[in-house]
C-alpha positions in Angstrom: 111.1 67.3 30.2 110.5 63.8 28.9 111.3 63.1 25.3 110.0 60.0 23.6 111.8 57.8 21.1 110.5 55.0 18.9 112.6 52.1 17.7 112.1 49.2 15.3 114.4 46.5 14.1 114.0 43.4 11.9 116.5 40.6 11.0 116.1 37.5 8.9 116.3 34.1 10.5 119.6 32.1 10.1 119.7 28.4 11.0 123.5 28.7 11.7 123.3 31.2 14.5 121.9 31.3 18.1 118.8 33.3 18.8 119.7 36.2 21.1 116.9 38.5 22.3 117.5 41.1 25.0 120.8 39.5 25.7 119.2 36.1 26.4 120.1 33.1 24.3 116.7 31.5 23.6 116.6 27.8 22.6 115.6 27.7 18.9 116.4 25.9 15.7 117.5 29.2 14.2 118.8 32.5 15.2 119.0 35.8 13.4 121.4 37.0 10.7 123.3 40.3 11.0 126.7 41.9 11.5 126.4 41.9 15.3 124.6 39.2 17.3 121.5 40.5 15.6 119.6 41.0 18.8 116.5 42.8 17.5 115.2 43.6 20.9 118.4 45.4 22.1 118.6 47.1 18.7 115.0 48.4 18.9 115.6 49.8 22.4 118.9 51.4 21.2 117.2 53.0 18.2 114.4 54.4 20.4 116.9 55.9 22.8 118.9 57.5 20.0 115.6 58.8 18.5 114.5 60.4 21.7 117.5 62.8 21.6 117.7 63.0 17.7 121.2 61.3 17.8 120.9 59.3 14.6 120.6 55.6 14.3 122.7 52.4 15.1 123.9 52.1 11.5 125.5 55.5 11.6 127.1 55.0 15.1 128.1 51.4 14.7 128.4 50.7 10.9 128.3 47.2 9.7 131.3 48.0 7.6 133.4 48.3 10.8 135.0 44.9 11.7 135.0 45.9 15.4 131.3 45.2 15.5 131.3 41.8 13.8 129.5 39.4 16.2 129.5 41.9 19.0 126.9 41.6 21.8 124.1 44.1 21.2 124.0 44.7 25.0 127.4 46.2 24.6 126.1 48.5 21.9 123.1 49.3 24.1 125.4 50.2 26.9 127.3 52.5 24.6 124.1 54.2 23.5 123.1 54.7 27.1 126.4 56.4 27.7 125.9 58.6 24.7 122.4 59.6 25.9 123.8 60.3 29.4 126.6 62.4 28.0 124.0 64.6 26.2 122.2 65.2 29.5 119.6 62.5 29.1 118.4 59.9 31.7 116.4 56.9 30.6 113.0 57.0 32.3 111.4 53.8 30.9 111.3 51.2 28.2 108.3 49.5 26.6 109.3 46.9 24.0 107.6 44.1 22.0 109.2 41.3 20.1 107.1 39.9 17.2 107.9 36.3 16.4 105.9 33.3 15.2 108.4 30.9 16.9 109.7 30.2 19.4 107.2 31.1 22.0 109.0 33.7 24.2 106.9 33.9 27.3 109.4 31.9 29.5 112.3 34.3 28.7 110.6 37.7 28.8 111.4 38.5 32.4 115.0 37.6 32.0 115.2 39.8 28.9 113.7 42.7 30.8 116.2 42.1 33.6 119.2 42.1 31.3 118.0 45.2 29.6 117.4 47.0 32.9 120.9 45.9 34.2 122.5 47.1 31.0 120.7 50.4 31.1 121.2 50.8 34.9 117.5 51.4 35.6 115.1 49.6 38.0 113.5 46.5 36.5 110.0 48.1 37.0 110.9 50.6 34.3 111.5 48.0 31.6 108.6 46.1 30.0 109.2 43.3 27.4 106.3 41.6 25.7 106.0 39.2 22.8 103.3 39.0 20.1 102.7 36.4 17.4 102.1 37.5 13.9 99.4 34.7 13.7 101.1 33.2 10.6 100.9 36.4 8.6 103.6 37.7 6.3 107.3 37.1 6.5 107.3 37.1 10.3 104.4 34.5 10.2 106.4 32.4 7.8 109.3 32.5 10.3 111.6 34.3 7.8 112.5 36.9 10.4 111.9 38.3 13.9 111.1 42.0 14.6 111.0 44.2 17.7 109.7 47.6 18.5 110.3 49.8 21.5 109.2 53.1 22.9 111.3 54.9 25.5 111.0 58.0 27.7 114.2 60.0 28.3 114.3 62.8 30.8 116.3 65.8 29.8 116.8 69.3 31.3 114.9 72.0 29.4 
């Protein structure tokens, strides 16, 4: 049986941090604020995987009150989530994710983001899709106050 999970994440921009998306450091005048490296793409995929098996959310598993997670790579968290899903009998089938950002334009880095996610999740690259959309100047994302990501995953489990 395939179970589907939906993930979403949003972080405010921070001019004092690098911009990390899908484990890729993207050249930008501002990164994202958060307890970890604030990688909204990896967080959205993690949330989707947890949701597919009703395992809670990132905040419960990796609380921002725990100093062990301060500045941690979100790809490490994603790897832990993948291990948790596997331990519950799940096997990631595919990922479809979208980053929503006014700037910077992300097209040149999307393939590398997909590759890093696929490597971390131990799935073939053709099972991971990463896209980018512009909010066309609308709302807090359009004003470059934050960057968001959403993801849908399929996880195969035994019935």
